[in-house]
C-alpha positions in Angstrom: -48.4 -104.2 50.6 -52.0 -105.2 50.6 -53.6 -107.2 53.4 -54.5 -110.8 52.5 -58.2 -109.9 52.8 -58.0 -107.0 50.3 -58.1 -107.2 46.5 -58.0 -104.9 43.5 -60.6 -104.8 40.7 -62.1 -102.4 38.2 -65.1 -100.3 38.9 -66.7 -100.2 35.4 -65.9 -100.7 31.7 -62.8 -99.0 30.3 -61.4 -98.9 26.8 -57.9 -98.9 25.4 -56.3 -98.9 21.9 -53.1 -99.9 20.2 -52.1 -100.1 16.5 -49.2 -101.8 14.8 -48.5 -102.0 11.1 -52.1 -101.1 10.3 -53.5 -103.8 12.6 -55.9 -102.2 15.2 -56.3 -103.6 18.7 -59.4 -102.4 20.6 -59.3 -103.3 24.2 -62.0 -103.4 26.9 -61.7 -104.1 30.6 -64.8 -104.8 32.8 -65.7 -106.2 36.2 -67.0 -109.8 36.3 -67.9 -112.2 39.2 -68.6 -115.5 37.4 -67.8 -117.4 34.2 -71.4 -116.9 33.1 -70.8 -113.1 33.2 -67.6 -113.7 31.1 -69.6 -115.6 28.5 -72.3 -112.9 28.4 -69.7 -110.1 27.8 -67.9 -112.2 25.1 -71.2 -112.9 23.3 -71.9 -109.1 23.3 -68.5 -108.1 22.0 -68.3 -110.9 19.4 -71.7 -109.7 18.1 -70.7 -106.0 18.2 -67.4 -106.7 16.4 -68.6 -109.5 14.1 -66.3 -108.2 11.3 -63.1 -108.4 13.3 -60.5 -111.1 12.6 -60.0 -112.0 16.3 -61.7 -111.4 19.6 -59.2 -112.6 22.3 -59.6 -112.3 26.0 -58.4 -113.3 29.5 -60.2 -113.2 32.9 -59.4 -113.7 36.6 -62.1 -114.3 39.2 -62.2 -114.5 43.0 -60.3 -112.8 45.8 -57.8 -115.7 45.9 -57.2 -115.2 42.1 -57.4 -119.0 41.4 -60.0 -119.0 38.6 -58.5 -117.6 35.4 -58.1 -118.3 31.7 -56.7 -116.7 28.5 -57.9 -117.4 25.0 -56.1 -116.8 21.7 -59.2 -117.1 19.4 -57.3 -118.2 16.3 -54.1 -116.3 17.0 -50.8 -118.4 17.3 -50.8 -120.2 20.6 -49.7 -118.0 23.6 -49.6 -114.7 21.6 -52.9 -113.2 22.9 -54.6 -114.7 25.9 -51.3 -115.1 27.8 -50.0 -111.5 27.5 -53.5 -110.2 28.3 -53.6 -112.4 31.4 -50.0 -111.2 32.2 -51.3 -107.6 32.4 -54.0 -108.7 34.8 -51.4 -110.4 37.0 -48.8 -107.7 36.9 -51.5 -105.2 38.0 -52.7 -107.6 40.8 -56.3 -107.4 39.6 -59.1 -109.9 39.9 -62.9 -110.1 39.1 -61.9 -108.7 35.7 -62.3 -109.6 32.1 -60.2 -108.0 29.3 -61.3 -108.4 25.7 -59.0 -107.4 22.9 -60.6 -107.1 19.4 -58.1 -107.2 16.5 -58.7 -105.8 13.0 -56.0 -107.2 10.7 -54.1 -104.6 8.7 -52.7 -106.9 6.0 -49.2 -107.1 7.4 -48.2 -110.1 9.6 -46.7 -109.0 12.9 -45.0 -112.3 13.8 -45.5 -114.0 17.2 -43.3 -111.4 19.0 -45.1 -108.5 17.5 -48.5 -110.0 18.3 -47.5 -110.7 22.0 -46.3 -107.1 22.4 -49.5 -105.7 20.7 -51.9 -107.7 22.9 -49.9 -106.8 26.0 -49.9 -103.1 25.1 -53.7 -103.1 24.2 -54.5 -104.8 27.6 -52.2 -102.4 29.5 -54.0 -99.4 27.8 -57.5 -100.6 28.9 -56.1 -101.0 32.5 -54.5 -97.6 32.4 -57.9 -96.1 31.6 -59.7 -98.1 34.2 -61.0 -96.9 37.6 -59.2 -99.3 39.9 -60.7 -99.9 43.3 -59.8 -101.9 46.4 -62.3 -104.2 48.0 -62.1 -106.4 51.1 -62.9 -110.1 51.4 -65.8 -110.2 53.9 -67.4 -113.0 55.9 -70.8 -113.4 57.6 -71.6 -114.5 61.1 -75.1 -115.6 62.1 -76.2 -115.9 65.7 -79.2 -116.0 68.0 -79.7 -114.6 71.5 -82.5 -113.7 74.0 -84.0 -110.3 73.7 -82.9 -109.0 77.2 -79.3 -109.2 75.9 -79.9 -107.0 72.9 -78.1 -104.0 74.4 -75.0 -106.1 74.9 -75.0 -107.2 71.3 -75.6 -103.6 70.0 -72.7 -102.3 72.1 -70.4 -104.8 70.3 -71.9 -103.8 66.9 -71.1 -100.2 67.7 -67.5 -100.9 68.8 -66.6 -103.4 66.1 -68.6 -101.7 63.3 -69.7 -104.7 61.2 -72.4 -104.3 58.6 -75.8 -105.6 59.8 -77.1 -107.8 57.0 -80.3 -108.9 58.7 -81.9 -108.8 62.1 -85.2 -109.9 63.7 -86.0 -109.0 67.3 -88.5 -111.3 69.0 -88.1 -113.4 72.2 -85.3 -115.1 70.4 -83.4 -112.6 68.3 -81.5 -113.6 65.2 -78.8 -111.4 63.5 -76.4 -111.7 60.6 -73.3 -109.5 60.6 -70.7 -109.0 57.9 -67.1 -107.9 58.5 -63.8 -108.2 56.7 -62.1 -111.5 57.2 -59.2 -110.3 59.3 -61.6 -108.8 61.9 -63.9 -111.8 62.1 -62.1 -113.6 64.9 -62.2 -110.6 67.2 -65.9 -110.0 66.5 -66.7 -113.6 67.3 -64.7 -113.5 70.5 -66.6 -110.4 71.7 -70.0 -112.0 70.8 -69.1 -115.3 72.6 -69.1 -113.3 75.9 -72.8 -112.4 75.5 -75.1 -114.6 77.7 -77.5 -116.9 75.8 -75.8 -116.1 72.5 -75.1 -119.0 70.2 -73.8 -119.1 66.6 -75.8 -120.6 63.8 -74.6 -122.1 60.6 -74.9 -119.5 57.9 -75.7 -122.0 55.1 
């Protein structure tokens, strides 16, 4: 069981393939972090496979997996985007786009056949993907007086957050990043340092 600050995604682009009654389904899975990225990839693949009958897709974005969409691109409603999205869901993936390009083979597959084909093509792209686990991280920004630097660095050594930025003058400012489930403990340790106060990180 994954912790609630962990999520699964794909490391790079992977390819899959499925054929049914001479229709060919070429599938591609890739990491994305925004809908702008989704649009860029779609533009690229629509241009690359301009002669294909359909370029269908589904994406899921964000560690909380709340930003998602599936598109049938001219296929009967629910036969392409939905089964592709279903494969993303059943593999518990996010920050991912799956594109399935269909070349029509001259024989109709029917809605059941189409649904199975898009599901299988998406599954094959995932099967060939390098799946990685990432953590949802948070930042904490704070300031403190220079004489207390050793106290802060001792906490950094013990709690092991990533140092994103630091400036050491009379008043020091530091930004640390750590996975969400460990943030409360890090803040509690820092609160004990004399002169330290937290800053808004926006």
